[in-house]
C-alpha positions in Angstrom: -139.3 22.1 -103.4 -143.5 22.7 -103.5 -145.0 24.8 -105.9 -146.3 28.3 -104.4 -148.5 29.2 -107.3 -151.3 26.9 -107.3 -153.9 29.1 -106.2 -153.0 31.7 -109.1 -155.8 30.8 -111.3 -159.0 29.6 -108.6 -160.2 33.1 -107.9 -158.2 33.6 -105.1 -157.5 38.0 -104.5 -154.3 38.8 -105.7 -153.2 40.0 -102.0 -154.2 36.9 -100.4 -152.1 34.9 -103.0 -149.1 37.5 -102.4 -149.6 36.8 -98.5 -149.5 32.6 -99.3 -146.7 33.4 -101.4 -144.2 35.0 -99.1 -145.6 32.7 -95.8 -144.2 29.6 -98.3 -141.1 31.0 -99.5 -140.4 32.3 -95.6 -140.9 28.7 -94.9 -138.6 27.4 -97.7 -136.3 30.2 -96.5 -136.2 28.3 -92.7 -135.8 25.1 -94.1 -133.1 26.1 -96.3 -131.6 27.7 -93.2 -131.8 24.5 -90.9 -130.2 22.5 -93.8 -127.1 24.9 -93.5 -127.3 24.6 -89.3 -127.4 20.7 -89.9 -124.5 21.1 -92.2 -122.5 23.3 -90.0 -123.3 20.9 -87.3 -122.0 18.2 -89.4 -119.0 19.6 -90.1 -118.5 20.9 -86.3 -119.0 17.1 -85.5 -116.7 16.1 -87.9 -114.0 19.0 -86.5 -114.9 17.4 -83.0 -114.1 14.0 -84.3 -110.8 15.2 -85.7 -110.4 17.4 -82.4 -110.8 14.3 -80.4 -108.1 12.5 -82.6 -106.0 15.3 -81.8 -107.1 15.3 -78.1 -105.6 11.7 -77.9 -102.6 12.8 -79.2 -102.5 15.9 -77.0 -104.2 15.0 -73.7 -107.1 15.1 -71.9 -107.2 18.8 -71.9 -107.4 18.6 -75.8 -110.6 15.3 -75.4 -112.1 17.7 -73.2 -112.3 20.9 -75.4 -113.3 18.3 -78.0 -116.3 17.0 -76.2 -117.2 20.6 -75.0 -117.3 21.4 -78.9 -119.1 18.6 -79.9 -122.1 19.3 -77.0 -122.1 22.6 -78.7 -122.3 21.5 -82.3 -125.0 19.0 -81.2 -126.8 21.9 -78.9 -126.7 24.2 -82.2 -127.6 21.6 -84.4 -131.1 21.0 -82.2 -131.4 24.7 -82.0 -131.0 25.2 -86.0 -133.7 21.8 -86.3 -136.2 23.1 -83.6 -136.1 26.6 -85.4 -136.3 25.0 -88.9 -139.2 22.8 -87.6 -141.2 25.8 -86.0 -140.5 27.7 -89.2 -141.9 24.9 -91.5 -144.7 24.6 -88.9 -145.2 28.4 -89.0 -145.3 28.0 -92.6 -147.8 25.1 -92.6 -150.4 27.0 -90.6 -149.9 30.2 -92.7 -150.9 27.8 -95.4 -153.5 26.7 -93.9 -155.3 29.8 -93.1 -154.3 31.2 -96.8 -155.9 27.7 -98.1 -159.3 28.5 -95.5 -159.0 31.8 -96.7 -159.1 31.3 -100.1 -161.6 28.9 -99.9 -163.5 31.2 -98.4 -163.0 34.1 -100.7 -163.8 31.5 -103.6 -167.4 30.7 -101.9 -168.3 34.2 -101.6 -167.3 34.9 -105.0 -169.4 32.4 -106.3 -172.1 33.7 -104.1 -171.7 37.1 -105.4 -171.7 35.7 -109.0 -175.0 33.7 -108.6 -176.3 36.5 -107.2 -175.3 38.7 -109.7 -176.5 36.3 -112.3 -180.3 36.5 -110.4 -179.9 40.0 -110.5 -179.6 40.0 -114.3 -182.2 37.6 -114.7 -184.4 39.6 -112.3 -183.1 42.7 -114.5 -184.1 41.0 -118.1 -187.7 39.5 -116.6 -188.4 43.2 -115.5 -187.3 44.7 -118.8 -189.6 41.9 -120.4 -192.3 42.8 -118.2 -191.6 46.7 -118.9 -191.7 45.9 -122.7 -194.9 43.6 -122.4 -196.8 46.8 -120.5 -195.6 48.9 -123.1 -196.5 47.1 -126.0 -200.1 46.5 -123.6 -200.5 49.7 -122.8 -200.2 51.1 -126.4 -202.5 48.4 -127.6 -205.0 50.0 -124.9 -203.9 53.8 -126.2 -205.0 52.9 -130.0 -208.0 50.7 -128.7 -209.1 54.2 -126.8 -208.6 56.2 -129.3 -210.6 54.0 -132.0 -213.1 54.1 -129.7 -213.1 57.7 -129.4 -212.9 58.9 -133.6 -212.9 56.2 -135.8 -215.3 56.6 -138.4 -214.3 54.1 -141.2 -216.0 50.8 -139.4 -216.2 49.9 -136.3 -213.7 50.7 -133.4 -213.2 47.6 -133.1 -214.3 44.4 -134.8 -217.6 42.4 -133.9 -218.1 45.2 -131.0 -219.5 48.6 -132.1 -218.7 52.1 -133.4 -216.9 55.0 -131.9 -218.4 57.7 -130.1 -217.3 60.2 -133.0 -219.0 58.0 -135.4 -222.3 57.9 -133.1 -221.9 61.6 -133.1 -221.5 63.1 -136.5 -221.6 59.7 -138.8 -219.3 57.0 -140.4 -219.4 53.9 -142.3 -221.6 51.6 -140.6 -223.6 54.4 -138.9 -225.1 56.3 -141.8 -228.3 55.1 -143.8 -228.5 52.4 -141.8 -231.3 50.2 -140.2 -231.4 50.8 -136.8 -228.8 53.6 -137.1 -228.0 56.9 -137.8 -225.6 59.7 -136.2 -226.8 62.1 -133.4 -225.8 64.7 -135.8 -228.1 63.1 -138.3 -231.0 63.0 -136.3 -231.3 65.9 -135.3 -230.1 67.9 -138.6 -230.6 66.2 -141.8 -232.2 67.6 -144.6 -236.1 66.5 -145.2 -234.6 64.8 -148.5 -233.7 61.6 -147.3 -234.1 59.6 -144.3 -231.5 59.2 -141.6 -231.7 55.4 -141.0 -234.3 54.1 -144.5 -237.5 55.2 -142.6 -237.6 58.0 -140.6 -236.3 61.9 -141.2 -234.4 63.9 -138.7 -235.7 66.1 -135.8 -235.4 69.0 -138.0 -237.3 67.6 -140.8 -240.2 66.8 -138.7 -240.0 70.3 -137.0 -239.4 72.3 -139.8 -239.0 70.6 -143.5 -241.0 70.7 -146.6 -241.5 67.2 -147.4 -244.8 65.5 -148.8 -246.8 68.6 -149.2 -250.3 68.0 -150.6 -249.8 64.4 -150.7 -249.6 61.8 -147.9 -246.4 60.7 -146.0 -244.7 62.3 -143.0 -245.1 66.5 -142.5 -243.2 68.6 -140.7 -244.7 70.4 -137.4 -244.3 73.7 -139.0 -246.3 72.4 -142.4 -249.3 71.4 -140.0 -248.8 74.8 -138.2 -248.5 77.1 -141.1 -248.4 75.7 -144.4 -251.0 77.9 -146.7 -250.8 77.8 -150.6 -254.1 78.5 -151.9 -256.4 75.8 -151.3 -254.0 72.8 -151.3 -253.6 70.6 -148.4 -251.2 69.6 -145.9 -251.5 65.8 -146.6 -253.7 65.7 -149.3 -257.0 65.8 -147.1 -256.2 68.0 -144.0 -255.1 71.8 -144.0 -252.5 73.4 -141.4 -253.9 74.9 -138.6 -253.5 78.7 -139.9 -255.3 77.9 -142.8 -258.1 76.5 -141.1 -257.9 79.4 -138.9 -258.1 81.9 -141.9 -261.0 80.3 -143.4 -262.7 80.1 -139.7 -261.9 84.1 -139.8 -263.3 84.7 -143.1 -266.2 82.4 -142.3 -266.6 84.4 -139.1 -266.6 87.9 -141.1 -269.2 86.8 -143.4 -271.6 85.5 -140.2 -270.8 88.8 -138.9 -272.0 90.7 -142.2 -274.7 88.4 -142.5 -275.9 88.9 -139.2 -275.6 93.0 -139.4 -277.4 92.6 -142.6 -280.3 90.7 -140.7 -280.0 93.6 -137.8 -280.7 96.2 -140.4 -284.3 94.4 -141.1 -285.1 93.0 -138.1 -286.7 95.7 -136.0 -287.0 93.6 -132.5 -289.8 92.9 -131.0 -292.9 95.1 -129.3 -296.4 95.0 -128.1 -297.4 97.2 -131.2 -296.3 97.0 -134.6 -293.4 100.2 -135.3 -294.9 103.5 -136.7 -291.9 105.1 -137.9 -288.3 104.1 -138.8 -289.1 101.2 -141.0 -289.1 100.5 -144.7 -290.5 97.8 -147.0 -289.1 94.4 -145.9 -288.3 95.1 -142.4 -289.5 92.6 -140.1 -291.1 93.0 -136.4 -292.5 90.4 -133.9 -295.6 91.5 -132.4 -295.5 90.4 -128.4 -299.2 91.2 -128.1 -300.5 88.8 -131.0 -297.4 86.5 -130.8 -297.0 86.8 -134.5 -293.9 87.8 -136.7 -294.5 90.8 -139.4 -293.0 92.4 -141.9 -293.8 95.4 -144.0 -294.8 95.3 -147.5 -294.1 99.0 -147.8 -297.6 100.2 -146.4 -298.9 98.1 -143.5 -297.5 95.3 -141.5 -298.5 92.3 -142.4 -298.5 89.1 -140.3 -296.1 86.0 -141.9 -298.1 82.8 -141.6 -298.5 79.6 -143.1 -301.8 78.1 -144.3 -299.9 74.4 -142.8 -296.7 73.1 -141.8 -295.6 72.3 -144.9 -296.2 75.6 -147.0 -295.4 79.1 -146.3 -297.5 82.4 -147.9 -295.7 84.8 -150.3 -295.1 87.1 -147.1 -293.2 84.3 -144.9 -291.2 83.8 -148.1 -290.4 87.2 -148.6 -289.7 88.0 -145.3 -287.1 85.1 -144.7 -286.0 85.8 -147.9 -285.3 89.7 -147.2 -283.8 88.6 -143.7 -281.3 86.0 -145.1 
């Protein structure tokens, strides 16, 4: 008898296996029934033969009956054989269909396995790419943070310093030639330079460096520094100091003018007769001469030559000045 479980481990579905097994069982049962019918037919044939013997003994009627029984038995055997063959053919067809369907199911299952494998591979690749992207994103975030606020060296080695370092200072920026933070350039005290050579804007604006000696000085000192007669840079004084000295000179000049105006009585065609004292001077336009009053008379101020002055001229000029 054929083995009905040869698809058990080939990946075919349980329902298909059950159908196939049932079909095979039915075919086997049909074959068994056909064999039983053949056996029965043989028995009938034997009985018919026996009946024929009896018929010989019992007469023509018995022969006829026996022949009829043999014919019936032969027909039954043929029917049994036909039915058994039909059952076997049906079982074979069902087995073929089961085999075809099972193969299709196997092919489908293999395709699904291949698809699942591909999807798993793609998922693993996506996971790997995602991990790489995450790593790259973290690296970018770290670098961006370094460019924003790192102050203990370059943000990226060999590429420069962070915004915060340039803004408020840091290693590699402070007191370095060609560098210096924006904060230091703005407000660093005048006692030290920003980059080893230059002072801050605040120092140049209001600092007190190098007073009285050569070097850099603040705009404030050039504008308003005054300390006795000290200069800003050892040579020049502040604008305020020069203004104060100019004011003092103007005041002195004004006093001198007032003093001169006290003794100079102006000009006229005749000498003044009242309102004058010794030492006053007057220009007489009639004789075109400058005169001075000696206490009793107006005396012309004359020089005997271009290189000498009379006593009166000397006295008049000394009085005027």
